[in-house]
C-alpha positions in Angstrom: 172.8 -48.4 -2.5 170.2 -47.7 0.3 170.2 -44.5 2.2 170.0 -44.3 6.0 166.2 -44.3 5.9 166.1 -47.3 3.5 168.7 -49.2 5.7 166.6 -48.5 8.8 163.5 -49.7 7.0 165.2 -53.0 5.9 166.5 -53.5 9.5 163.0 -53.0 10.9 161.5 -55.4 8.3 164.2 -58.0 9.1 163.6 -57.7 12.8 159.8 -58.0 12.3 160.3 -61.1 10.3 162.6 -62.6 12.9 160.2 -61.8 15.7 157.3 -63.4 13.9 159.2 -66.4 12.6 160.5 -67.4 16.0 157.1 -68.0 17.7 155.8 -69.7 14.6 158.7 -72.2 14.6 158.2 -72.8 18.3 154.5 -73.3 17.7 155.1 -75.6 14.8 157.5 -77.6 16.9 154.9 -77.8 19.7 152.3 -79.0 17.3 154.7 -81.6 15.8 155.7 -82.9 19.2 152.1 -83.2 20.3 151.2 -85.0 17.0 154.1 -87.4 17.5 153.1 -88.1 21.1 149.5 -88.7 20.0 150.7 -91.1 17.2 152.9 -93.0 19.8 149.9 -93.2 22.1 147.8 -94.6 19.3 150.5 -97.1 18.3 150.9 -98.2 22.0 147.1 -98.7 22.3 147.1 -100.6 19.0 149.8 -103.0 20.2 148.1 -103.5 23.5 144.8 -104.3 21.7 146.7 -106.8 19.4 148.3 -108.5 22.4 144.9 -108.9 23.9 143.5 -110.2 20.6 146.4 -112.7 20.4 145.7 -114.0 23.9 142.0 -114.4 23.1 142.8 -116.1 19.7 145.1 -118.6 21.4 142.3 -119.5 23.9 139.6 -119.8 21.3 141.9 -121.1 18.5 140.9 -118.3 16.2 143.4 -118.9 13.5 141.9 -116.2 11.3 143.2 -113.6 13.8 146.5 -115.5 14.4 147.1 -115.6 10.6 146.6 -111.9 10.4 148.8 -110.8 13.3 151.6 -113.4 13.2 154.1 -112.6 10.5 155.4 -115.3 8.1 158.9 -115.1 9.5 157.7 -115.3 13.1 159.9 -117.2 15.6 159.3 -118.2 19.2 162.5 -118.3 21.2 162.7 -120.1 24.6 165.8 -120.7 26.6 165.5 -124.0 28.4 167.4 -125.3 31.4 171.2 -125.2 31.1 171.0 -122.5 28.5 169.8 -124.5 25.5 167.8 -122.3 23.1 164.7 -123.6 21.4 163.4 -121.9 18.3 160.0 -122.6 16.9 159.0 -121.2 13.5 155.5 -119.9 12.7 154.2 -123.0 10.9 155.3 -125.4 13.7 153.9 -123.0 16.3 150.5 -122.9 14.5 150.5 -126.7 14.1 151.3 -127.2 17.8 148.5 -124.8 18.9 146.0 -126.7 16.8 146.8 -129.8 18.9 146.6 -128.0 22.3 143.5 -127.6 24.4 143.6 -124.2 26.2 141.3 -123.7 29.1 142.6 -120.3 30.3 145.0 -117.6 28.9 145.4 -114.5 31.0 147.8 -111.7 30.3 148.9 -108.4 31.7 150.7 -105.9 29.5 153.7 -104.5 31.4 155.0 -102.1 28.8 154.9 -101.2 25.1 157.7 -99.1 23.6 157.3 -97.8 20.0 160.1 -96.5 17.8 158.9 -95.7 14.3 157.6 -98.8 12.6 158.8 -101.2 15.4 157.3 -101.9 18.7 158.4 -104.1 21.6 155.9 -105.3 24.2 156.6 -107.0 27.6 153.7 -109.2 28.6 153.3 -111.5 31.5 150.6 -114.1 32.1 149.5 -117.6 32.8 148.4 -120.1 30.2 146.5 -123.3 31.3 146.9 -125.8 28.5 146.7 -129.5 27.8 149.6 -130.2 25.5 149.7 -134.0 25.5 146.7 -136.3 25.3 147.9 -138.6 28.1 148.7 -135.7 30.6 146.5 -133.3 32.4 146.4 -129.6 31.6 149.2 -127.5 33.2 149.2 -123.9 34.3 152.3 -122.2 32.8 153.3 -118.8 34.3 155.3 -116.8 31.7 156.8 -113.5 30.6 157.2 -112.7 26.9 158.8 -110.0 24.9 157.2 -109.5 21.5 158.7 -107.6 18.6 156.1 -106.0 16.3 156.7 -104.3 12.9 154.3 -102.1 11.0 153.6 -103.3 7.4 151.1 -102.1 4.9 149.3 -100.0 7.5 149.0 -102.8 10.1 151.2 -104.5 12.7 152.5 -108.0 12.8 154.6 -109.8 15.4 157.9 -111.2 14.1 159.6 -112.5 17.2 158.6 -113.6 20.7 161.1 -114.4 23.5 159.3 -116.4 26.2 160.5 -117.1 29.7 158.7 -119.5 32.0 158.3 -118.3 35.6 157.4 -121.4 37.5 157.9 -119.8 40.9 156.0 -116.6 40.2 152.5 -115.9 41.5 149.5 -115.2 39.3 148.1 -112.7 39.2 151.3 -110.8 40.1 151.2 -108.8 43.4 150.2 -105.2 43.1 153.0 -102.6 43.5 
């Protein structure tokens, strides 16, 4: 059993440990929060860069880039008039793009949200494309929501929801 002096010494040591452990934990938490914020910022910047690469690859038909960033299970979803959904799988989308003649593809990234190994990007833009040989090119104003997943150290888009905005101005008005 400890005497009064020994008990006081133990209390003093315990108090000293508690005093020093508290700030270290808070400091460690601050460092961890800052590191997580930096990682999220890097991920957002990566998704923004990939969205820009995608737009450029569509315009130039750079299928090497498209093959890398568009996942095998990719689906394009469009809801047409009267609520009919149209789903286009990756292979059909790639085939269609090979037959299109794009003359402009402009985008503006509205927001990117990252949660772990998943990211969602809202992008709006205008695509000028000739889709049929017997028709002129048309300018299509759009907004898309892209879902990205991180795999093997890189990001791939697995799903795109596209909404056409025929009445919207391009470029959009400044806020």
